[in-house]
C-alpha positions as CSV (number, residue, x, y, z in Angstrom):
1,M,-0.3,0.1,-0.2
2,L,1.7,3.4,-0.9
3,V,0.2,6.3,1.2
4,E,1.5,10.0,-0.5
5,K,0.9,11.9,2.5
6,F,0.8,11.0,6.0
7,Q,1.4,12.9,10.1
8,V,3.0,11.7,12.7
9,D,0.9,11.6,15.6
10,S,3.4,11.6,18.9
11,P,3.8,14.2,21.6
12,D,7.6,14.5,20.6
13,V,6.5,15.7,17.4
14,E,5.3,19.3,16.1
15,Y,4.2,21.0,12.9
16,G,4.4,24.5,13.0
17,S,3.2,27.1,9.9
18,D,7.0,26.6,8.8
19,H,8.6,24.1,10.1
20,I,8.4,20.7,11.6
21,K,10.0,20.1,15.2
22,S,11.1,16.4,16.6
23,Q,12.7,15.7,20.2
24,Y,14.6,12.2,19.5
25,S,15.9,9.6,21.0
26,Y,18.9,8.6,19.5
27,A,19.9,5.1,20.4
28,S,23.7,4.0,19.5
29,T,26.7,1.9,21.8
30,S,29.7,2.6,23.1
31,V,32.5,0.4,23.0
32,D,35.3,0.9,25.9
33,R,37.8,-1.2,27.3
34,N,38.1,-1.6,31.5
35,A,41.3,-1.8,33.3
36,E,41.6,-5.4,33.6
37,G,41.7,-5.3,30.1
38,K,37.9,-6.7,29.0
39,W,36.2,-5.0,26.0
40,V,32.9,-3.7,27.3
41,V,29.8,-2.5,24.8
42,K,27.3,-0.5,26.0
43,P,24.0,0.8,25.1
44,T,23.5,4.4,25.4
45,Q,20.8,7.2,24.6
46,S,21.2,10.7,24.0
47,K,18.5,13.3,23.5
48,Y,18.2,15.3,20.4
49,E,16.2,18.3,19.1
50,F,15.8,18.5,15.0
51,Q,13.8,21.4,13.2
52,T,13.4,21.7,9.4
53,S,12.0,24.5,7.7
54,T,9.0,23.7,5.4
55,K,9.5,26.6,3.4
56,L,10.5,26.0,0.1
57,P,12.4,28.3,-1.7
58,K,12.6,29.1,-5.9
59,L,16.0,26.5,-6.8
60,G,18.4,27.3,-9.3
61,V,20.9,25.0,-10.2
62,M,24.1,25.7,-11.9
63,L,25.4,22.7,-14.2
64,V,29.6,23.3,-14.8
65,G,29.4,20.8,-18.3
66,W,25.2,21.5,-18.9
67,G,25.7,20.9,-22.8
68,G,27.3,17.7,-22.1
69,N,25.7,14.0,-22.0
70,N,24.3,14.7,-18.5
71,G,23.6,18.1,-18.4
72,S,21.5,17.7,-21.3
73,T,19.6,14.9,-20.8
74,L,19.0,16.1,-17.2
75,T,17.2,19.4,-18.5
76,A,15.6,17.1,-21.0
77,G,14.0,14.6,-18.7
78,I,13.0,17.5,-16.7
79,L,11.2,19.3,-19.3
80,A,10.1,16.3,-20.5
81,N,8.0,16.0,-17.6
82,K,7.1,19.5,-16.8
83,H,5.4,19.4,-20.0
84,G,4.2,15.9,-20.2
85,I,5.2,15.0,-23.0
86,T,5.3,11.7,-24.4
87,W,6.9,9.8,-27.5
88,M,6.6,6.7,-29.8
89,T,9.0,4.1,-30.0
90,K,9.5,0.6,-31.4
91,D,8.0,-0.7,-28.5
92,G,4.9,1.4,-28.0
93,L,4.0,4.8,-26.3
94,K,6.5,6.1,-23.3
95,Q,5.9,8.5,-20.4
96,P,8.3,10.7,-19.1
97,N,8.9,9.5,-15.9
98,Y,11.5,9.8,-13.1
99,F,13.0,6.2,-12.8
100,G,16.6,5.9,-11.2
101,S,15.8,8.9,-8.7
102,L,16.0,8.0,-5.0
103,T,13.6,11.0,-4.5
104,Q,11.2,10.8,-6.6
105,A,10.7,7.2,-7.7
106,A,11.8,5.2,-4.4
107,T,10.0,4.6,-1.3
108,L,10.6,3.6,2.3
109,R,8.4,1.7,4.7
110,L,6.1,3.1,7.4
111,G,4.9,0.6,9.0
112,N,1.9,-2.1,8.7
113,Y,-1.7,-1.1,8.7
114,K,-4.1,-4.9,9.1
115,G,-1.7,-7.3,7.9
116,E,-0.4,-5.4,4.7
117,E,2.9,-3.6,4.5
118,V,2.5,0.6,3.9
119,F,5.3,2.4,2.1
120,T,5.5,6.4,1.2
121,P,7.4,8.2,-1.5
122,F,10.8,9.1,-0.2
123,K,10.1,12.8,-1.0
124,S,7.0,12.6,1.2
125,L,8.9,12.2,4.0
126,L,10.3,15.8,4.0
127,P,9.3,18.5,2.0
128,M,11.3,19.2,-0.8
129,V,11.5,21.2,-3.9
130,K,9.8,19.8,-7.0
131,P,12.0,18.8,-10.3
132,E,9.5,20.7,-12.5
133,D,10.4,24.2,-10.1
134,I,14.1,24.0,-10.5
135,V,15.3,26.9,-12.6
136,F,18.5,25.3,-14.9
137,G,21.4,27.3,-15.8
138,G,25.2,27.3,-15.8
139,W,28.7,26.6,-17.9
140,D,29.9,24.9,-20.8
141,I,33.3,24.8,-22.9
142,S,31.6,24.3,-25.9
143,S,28.8,27.2,-27.0
144,Y,25.8,24.6,-28.3
145,N,22.7,25.1,-27.4
146,L,21.3,22.7,-25.0
147,A,18.9,21.2,-28.5
148,D,22.0,20.9,-30.2
149,A,23.9,19.4,-27.2
150,M,20.8,17.0,-26.9
151,E,21.0,16.0,-30.4
152,R,25.1,15.1,-30.4
153,A,24.9,13.2,-26.8
154,Q,22.0,10.6,-28.8
155,V,21.0,9.4,-25.5
156,L,17.1,10.4,-25.9
157,D,14.9,8.7,-29.0
158,W,14.7,11.2,-31.7
159,E,10.5,11.4,-31.3
160,L,11.4,12.8,-28.0
161,Q,14.1,14.9,-28.6
162,R,12.3,16.4,-31.7
163,Q,9.3,17.7,-29.2
164,L,11.9,19.0,-27.3
165,V,14.0,21.3,-29.1
166,P,11.6,24.8,-29.1
167,Y,12.1,24.4,-25.2
168,M,15.5,24.1,-25.5
169,K,17.2,25.5,-28.3
170,E,17.1,29.0,-26.4
171,Q,19.1,27.6,-23.6
172,V,23.0,28.8,-24.2
173,P,25.6,27.6,-21.7
174,L,27.9,30.5,-20.1
175,P,31.4,30.3,-21.2
176,G,32.8,27.8,-19.1
177,I,36.9,28.1,-17.7
178,Y,39.1,25.7,-19.5
179,D,42.2,24.5,-19.0
180,P,43.8,21.2,-21.8
181,D,46.7,20.6,-19.9
182,F,43.7,19.1,-16.8
183,I,41.9,17.0,-19.6
184,A,42.7,14.8,-22.2
185,A,43.9,16.5,-25.6
186,N,40.6,15.7,-28.0
187,Q,38.6,17.6,-26.1
188,D,40.3,20.7,-27.7
189,T,37.5,20.9,-30.5
190,R,34.8,21.2,-28.6
191,A,36.7,24.6,-26.6
192,D,34.8,27.2,-28.2
193,N,33.3,28.8,-25.2
194,I,36.1,29.9,-22.4
195,I,36.2,32.2,-19.7
196,K,39.6,34.2,-20.4
197,G,42.0,35.6,-17.3
198,T,44.1,34.7,-15.3
199,R,42.6,31.9,-12.6
200,S,41.8,35.2,-10.0
201,E,40.4,36.8,-13.0
202,Q,38.0,33.1,-13.9
203,V,37.2,33.1,-10.0
204,E,35.9,36.2,-10.5
205,Q,33.8,36.0,-13.2
206,V,32.3,32.8,-12.0
207,R,31.2,34.7,-9.1
208,Q,29.7,37.2,-11.1
209,Q,28.1,34.9,-13.1
210,I,26.5,33.5,-10.0
211,R,25.2,36.5,-9.0
212,T,23.8,37.3,-12.3
213,F,21.7,33.9,-12.9
214,K,20.3,34.6,-9.0
215,E,19.1,38.1,-9.4
216,E,17.5,37.4,-13.0
217,Q,16.2,34.3,-12.3
218,K,14.8,35.9,-9.1
219,L,16.1,32.7,-7.2
220,D,16.5,32.2,-3.5
221,K,18.8,29.7,-3.1
222,V,21.6,28.7,-5.9
223,I,23.9,25.3,-6.0
224,V,26.3,24.3,-8.4
225,L,27.2,20.9,-9.4
226,W,30.3,19.6,-11.4
227,T,29.1,17.6,-14.2
228,A,32.2,18.2,-16.8
229,N,35.4,16.1,-17.9
230,T,36.7,14.2,-15.1
231,E,40.2,16.1,-14.8
232,R,43.4,14.4,-13.7
233,Y,44.0,14.6,-10.4
234,S,45.7,17.7,-8.6
235,N,49.5,17.6,-7.2
236,V,49.2,18.2,-3.7
237,M,51.7,20.1,-2.2
238,N,52.9,22.3,1.1
239,G,52.5,25.7,0.2
240,L,50.1,25.6,-3.0
241,N,46.9,24.2,-1.8
242,D,48.0,22.5,1.4
243,T,45.8,24.8,3.7
244,A,42.8,27.9,2.8
245,D,45.6,30.8,2.4
246,N,47.8,28.7,0.9
247,L,45.1,27.9,-2.0
248,L,43.6,31.5,-2.7
249,A,47.4,32.8,-2.8
250,S,48.4,30.0,-5.8
251,I,45.4,31.6,-7.3
252,E,46.5,35.1,-7.2
253,R,49.5,34.0,-8.4
254,N,48.2,32.1,-11.4
255,E,49.8,28.7,-10.4
256,T,48.6,26.1,-13.0
257,E,48.4,23.6,-10.7
258,V,45.0,25.2,-9.5
259,A,42.4,22.8,-11.5
260,P,39.6,24.4,-13.5
261,S,36.7,22.0,-10.9
262,S,38.6,23.9,-7.9
263,L,38.4,27.4,-9.1
264,Y,34.9,26.6,-9.1
265,A,34.3,25.5,-5.6
266,V,36.5,28.4,-4.6
267,A,33.8,30.7,-6.6
268,C,31.4,29.3,-5.1
269,I,32.2,28.9,-1.7
270,K,33.4,32.9,-2.0
271,E,29.4,33.6,-2.7
272,G,27.7,30.9,0.1
273,V,26.4,28.5,-2.5
274,P,27.2,24.5,-2.5
275,F,29.5,23.0,-4.7
276,I,29.2,19.6,-5.6
277,N,31.9,17.1,-7.6
278,G,29.8,14.8,-9.4
279,A,33.6,13.8,-11.4
280,P,36.6,11.5,-9.7
281,Q,39.2,14.2,-9.5
282,N,40.4,15.7,-6.2
283,T,38.7,18.2,-6.5
284,F,38.2,19.0,-3.1
285,V,42.4,19.3,-2.1
286,P,42.7,19.9,1.2
287,G,43.0,23.7,1.2
288,L,39.6,23.9,0.0
289,V,37.9,22.1,2.1
290,E,39.6,23.7,4.9
291,F,38.2,26.7,2.9
292,A,34.5,25.6,3.1
293,V,34.5,24.4,6.4
294,K,35.9,27.8,7.8
295,H,32.8,29.5,5.6
296,N,30.4,27.2,6.6
297,V,29.7,26.2,2.9
298,L,28.2,23.0,1.8
299,I,31.1,20.8,-0.6
300,A,29.9,17.4,-1.4
301,G,31.5,14.1,-3.9
302,D,33.0,12.9,-5.5
303,D,32.2,10.9,-8.6
304,F,28.5,9.8,-9.6
305,K,27.6,5.9,-8.1
306,S,25.1,5.1,-11.2
307,G,26.4,1.6,-12.5
308,Q,29.1,-0.6,-12.2
309,T,30.3,0.7,-8.9
310,K,26.9,0.7,-7.4
311,M,26.1,-3.1,-8.1
312,K,29.8,-3.3,-6.6
313,S,29.1,-2.1,-3.2
314,V,25.7,-4.1,-2.8
315,L,27.9,-7.1,-3.6
316,V,30.8,-7.0,-2.2
317,D,28.4,-6.0,1.2
318,F,26.5,-9.4,0.6
319,L,29.2,-11.4,0.6
320,V,31.8,-10.1,3.2
321,G,28.6,-9.9,5.7
322,A,27.6,-14.2,4.7
323,G,31.0,-14.9,5.9
324,I,32.3,-15.1,2.1
325,K,35.6,-14.0,0.7
326,P,36.7,-12.1,-2.0
327,T,39.9,-12.7,-3.3
328,S,40.2,-10.8,-6.5
329,I,37.4,-8.3,-8.2
330,V,38.0,-7.3,-11.9
331,S,35.6,-4.7,-14.1
332,Y,35.9,-3.9,-17.7
333,N,34.4,-1.1,-18.8
334,H,33.8,0.5,-22.3
335,L,32.1,2.8,-23.7
336,G,31.7,5.7,-26.3
337,N,30.7,8.6,-25.3
338,N,32.4,11.9,-24.6
339,D,33.0,10.6,-21.0
340,G,34.9,7.4,-22.9
341,M,36.8,9.6,-25.1
342,N,38.2,11.6,-22.7
343,L,39.2,8.9,-19.8
344,S,40.9,7.3,-23.1
345,A,43.8,9.7,-21.8
346,P,46.0,8.0,-19.4
347,Q,46.1,10.6,-16.5
348,T,42.3,11.2,-16.5
349,F,41.8,7.5,-16.7
350,R,44.0,7.4,-13.2
351,S,41.3,9.5,-11.4
352,K,38.7,7.2,-12.7
353,E,40.6,4.4,-11.5
354,I,40.9,5.3,-7.8
355,S,37.3,6.8,-7.2
356,K,36.4,3.0,-8.4
357,S,38.8,1.3,-6.8
358,N,38.7,2.1,-3.0
359,V,35.0,1.2,-3.0
360,V,35.2,-1.9,-1.1
361,D,38.0,-0.8,1.4
362,D,35.3,-0.6,4.6
363,M,33.7,-3.8,3.3
364,V,36.6,-5.8,3.6
365,A,38.4,-3.8,7.1
366,S,34.5,-5.0,8.9
367,N,35.3,-8.7,9.1
368,S,39.1,-9.5,10.0
369,I,37.9,-12.9,10.1
370,L,38.1,-13.2,6.5
371,Y,40.9,-11.0,6.0
372,K,44.4,-10.4,8.1
373,P,45.8,-6.9,8.7
374,G,46.8,-5.5,5.3
375,E,45.3,-8.1,3.2
376,H,43.2,-7.2,0.3
377,P,40.9,-8.6,-2.9
378,D,43.0,-7.9,-6.2
379,H,41.0,-5.1,-7.7
380,V,41.7,-4.2,-11.0
381,V,40.2,-1.4,-13.2
382,V,39.7,-1.4,-17.2
383,I,38.5,1.2,-19.0
384,K,38.3,1.6,-22.8
385,Y,37.0,3.6,-25.5
386,V,35.0,2.3,-28.3
387,P,33.0,4.8,-30.1
388,N,30.3,2.4,-31.7
389,V,28.9,2.0,-28.5
390,G,27.9,5.3,-27.7
391,D,26.2,6.0,-24.3
392,S,25.5,2.6,-23.2
393,K,28.5,1.6,-21.5
394,R,29.2,-2.0,-21.1
395,A,30.5,-3.1,-17.5
396,M,31.9,-6.8,-17.2
397,D,32.8,-8.1,-13.5
398,E,34.3,-11.5,-12.0
399,Y,34.4,-12.0,-8.4
400,M,36.3,-14.5,-7.5
401,S,36.2,-15.9,-3.9
402,E,37.0,-18.3,-1.1
403,I,34.3,-20.5,0.4
404,F,34.1,-23.3,2.6
405,M,36.8,-25.4,3.2
406,G,39.4,-24.4,0.3
407,G,36.8,-24.1,-2.6
408,H,36.2,-21.5,-4.7
409,N,33.2,-19.5,-6.1
410,T,33.2,-17.3,-9.2
411,I,30.3,-15.0,-10.0
412,S,30.3,-13.0,-13.2
413,M,28.2,-10.1,-14.5
414,H,27.9,-8.1,-17.6
415,N,25.5,-4.8,-17.0
416,T,24.8,-2.5,-20.0
417,C,24.7,1.2,-18.4
418,E,23.0,3.5,-20.3
419,D,25.3,5.9,-18.7
420,S,24.1,9.4,-18.7
421,L,20.1,7.8,-17.9
422,L,21.8,6.5,-14.9
423,A,23.8,9.6,-13.7
424,A,20.6,12.4,-14.6
425,P,18.5,11.2,-11.9
426,I,21.9,11.2,-9.3
427,I,22.3,14.5,-10.4
428,L,18.5,15.4,-9.5
429,D,18.7,14.0,-6.1
430,L,22.1,15.3,-5.3
431,V,20.7,18.7,-5.7
432,L,17.5,17.9,-4.2
433,L,18.8,16.7,-1.0
434,A,21.9,19.3,-0.8
435,E,18.7,22.2,-0.9
436,L,17.2,19.8,1.6
437,T,19.7,19.4,4.0
438,G,20.6,23.2,4.0
439,R,17.0,23.6,6.0
440,I,17.9,21.2,9.1
441,Q,19.1,22.4,12.2
442,F,19.5,19.7,14.7
443,K,21.4,19.6,18.5
444,E,22.2,17.2,20.7
445,E,20.7,18.1,24.5
446,G,21.7,21.2,26.5
447,K,23.9,22.8,23.0
448,E,22.6,25.4,20.3
449,L,21.2,24.3,17.0
450,H,23.1,23.9,13.9
451,G,23.2,22.8,10.7
452,F,25.3,19.4,9.1
453,H,28.7,19.7,8.9
454,P,29.8,21.7,5.6
455,V,31.1,18.4,4.5
456,A,27.9,16.7,3.2
457,V,28.0,13.2,4.6
458,L,24.8,12.4,3.9
459,L,25.0,12.5,0.5
460,S,27.4,9.7,0.2
461,Y,24.8,7.3,-1.1
462,L,24.7,9.2,-4.6
463,A,29.3,9.1,-4.3
464,K,31.4,6.6,-6.2
465,A,34.2,8.0,-3.4
466,P,32.1,9.9,-0.7
467,L,33.6,13.1,0.9
468,V,33.7,12.8,4.6
469,P,35.5,15.1,7.3
470,D,38.7,14.5,8.9
471,G,38.1,11.5,11.8
472,T,34.5,10.4,10.2
473,P,34.7,6.6,8.8
474,V,34.1,6.1,5.0
475,V,31.1,4.2,4.5
476,N,30.5,2.5,0.9
477,A,28.3,-0.3,1.5
478,L,25.4,1.0,0.1
479,A,22.6,-0.2,2.2
480,K,24.1,0.8,4.9
481,Q,24.7,4.5,3.1
482,R,20.9,4.9,2.4
483,A,20.1,3.6,5.8
484,M,22.1,6.7,7.3
485,L,20.3,9.1,4.7
486,E,16.8,7.4,5.3
487,N,17.1,7.5,8.9
488,T,18.2,11.0,9.5
489,F,15.1,12.3,7.3
490,R,13.0,9.9,9.6
491,A,14.2,11.6,12.5
492,C,13.6,15.1,11.5
493,V,9.9,13.7,11.1
494,G,10.2,11.5,15.3
495,L,10.3,8.2,13.2
496,Y,12.1,5.4,14.4
497,P,14.9,3.7,12.3
498,E,13.4,0.6,10.5
499,N,14.6,-2.3,12.5
500,N,12.8,-5.0,10.8
501,M,12.9,-6.9,13.6
502,M,8.8,-7.2,13.5
503,L,8.0,-8.5,16.6
504,E,4.5,-7.4,16.5
505,F,4.4,-11.0,14.0
506,K,6.7,-13.2,16.3
């Protein structure tokens, strides 16, 4: 049973005219060692208060790489939903939808009604901005308007594209920052829409572009997301980008090792605008993280978790949780879109290889019965550019595991991922959840209300290589990431986490 709307009836929950307030008892566990060296595990309870603003802003989203496959596909998809555009294919009539979006197409359990399980849309848990109400803008190093960019991407059915052209042909990306040293040389033919000047001048121009967009569209809030080309890794060096002051000084000196993505992030932080990195490069060098924390501006990343890596974060969690020992993981990809073309350069592929390779670390570390200290599965990632397959990326994986009494188990998987159609809903979720988390304040009993840490751990579910604050455990297991997000939002309306015990039926 699906319930679209509900209200929590509890003395610990207050629905105000512009907020929802909840008193929440947070149950956890502390682990310690006593004087005799024995381990002591103690259940704990802490009182928290959550306060969520229910006033929805007029939201603007600026995409870096707006004219790329992801940006044009997301824009087209939202417009198709907004205008109710249908289209014919050889398989019949198609309706627009948001399949693949956690916020728009997933549900969560509320409870049981007369023996029937009751669910609600994820978006119904707390007030969220509607996708159709978002105002889109952004940058691209290519001057193509969004209609031409959509045609170049070759992602959507032609009959749908034809109907979307009138809505998209007037949408033209702003000039973007281009540094050929950070991406593949094969991207130079697209680069005809470029911000000139020194790095400091480029940052100031991006700041002005954000301000102009916000003023002209009469927006309450702007979020910027990088969905442009994967960059190579930046060198992290003392005196260059190791502190906020050094990073800003490097930009003033026009140091060539400051990446375009970091320049956008600095501009956003100076404007108080959240910045999300959807690619695998190390945009968030130490100085940039320090700068964001100092100014309390949300940053999140890295790299969209869409196809092969999402499957890996589920399967390895299952295997290790079942007491089965993965000993080798080999992941092969080939794709033919512009992302694949850019990744054909060794320096940009290395960024992707790093983000894909670290996804199993926390799951391996969780079971020292299976793995000795320092032991880790062999893990290899290969990506090849094959133009013929276009946006339909092929991902092939082999998982070899050790089982009972020296036996072996091999799982082979073939996954055809329509790359941009998987990434577009993730972009939507990232901006909607970033906006929502900015409206939530909370406090522990006896302390002052505050927002979440600027490094947005709650968005980890959507990232291949989750960015976390210093001292925070990195969680890659998909089910744990979703539970963290869902249970935090449940706490905002005074609902306990789903424990799946179902004692009432035992």
